[in-house]
Steps between C-alpha positions, in 0.01 A plus 500: 500500500265521796431123478872422497559716811202338672632147413850582636347646816316173563807277458773735626544288816578193289732699277678646802543149647645366175739795476620458860534122449709552184728748680541256792580207269747712305671605822506141624641374167786751519573447868769233447666282236346194662151642464561594136634154423204333670245712311685441172501125564124499561444710189711265291312202640163650402631602158655159440178320592304726265746444216490122560119506482510697176760261355293194601191652339687574177650149502154344540367680192802392292477129589302410186749661265789342693336156471452548126865599465609193699284270286645655185851448637420136578382450141820657364712276723301195392565589135871534573504174697325319216768620259776369727323168545465465125863592457608233749276237339622577152861509616474143620377383160686724259787699652633640174163630384416662834837674513403698189153601623433847640235593754250611234511161332468325835191704584338388177575135584382512862192286552329737745431874489385697805291816544295657781141610558275624778176333611204736459222247563497165680209275598527210745139420599380331181566157356624677184722779626705729276776760544533817290844652436592851383712370211398376155629429152659843461712421806614163367246286687383189312237232556637196691770696685555367852426734792695477828559717806827701529639228729425227244172344621246380243192717434354389164534565127377763254168400343412806288665829399392839371737777401533636854364230732509124549289239679666224705365154574613462864550181695178591681289399201345153477606479133867566578738210434875462511761238588688493829743283691654471844833683515777242472271234352438456126152346531233750398129554551218723376439831682145635523268689739185356658335840545513515880794672676688790332815379677510141378505299177507127435735263319358171369644201312829511691642148489542310826866454407556867580681557829416814697388632838261759641653844450698409186506761225293451185633655177413518130615185323597677177267270302248781457595749228380787721733477800878450517612206710552594863236773537370464855140382538478438875558247777355158577236535771335158491470191279283195452468210258245535223195276480684239291802504734726556199623855564499787751267797525699782658376818668738790433527826694573771242831688506329811356241692702237528227294740712776767507645510149647832389798488263567190292754371249399354164712230336490422130618160378642608165497136383129453577363569150748268329434217747120551481496492119725193492278311746187594302662381178588169666140453620360584156722247326386209715 
């Protein structure tokens, strides 16, 4: 008790000042409606700024979950769009049959199935880079599924799967190969990576009959069983004739930023196994 009294005695001047200041402010605040309104406006401004800061902080910490939800929604919309595309295609060839099909049957006939995953590991500094995803066989992920960004840019394809995880062969791997073409032109070339820049890949064996310009979009040709036709690869940055002067070697700036991958979409070609087995049987018989 003595220590408390001694402490108060030492700071009583400060306490007295605070008390007098509070009384003065209270008197000033009640002196007129204008003063009250002005003080209330300042208080609301401070409170609003504080609430905005708290909201921004909460929003920052929920960005990952929001991105995952958006990627999942994109996959669902892609599945729906695939069904409608299949319906339109089948309608053109067999109107009577398609009229009797329901959405469940259409889903089973759709060539592509979509699902989502999140990147948990990604290397870009090696000649043999790999990406690890947080989805595996128990989530419906299969070997050879295509992997793209939520906005449809090519990333790679699934190389191996466990029950809960999968490994992706990205474009930034010197063993990666796929087929690409200039948008609007049916001539195709071979897409690969020379192991240098993480922002560029190369297309070789593109015939000199192909017509294109710097800046033109490069897309998947559809000749690879991994990627649907039209998946964006990148944009023409430069070109030159090969050593034999028979075709073009094209430098392509990637559409996907491979250094900042987060959420991705996986695409299964449901016809892949049938086509692969048929092609193998044809090779074996000749």
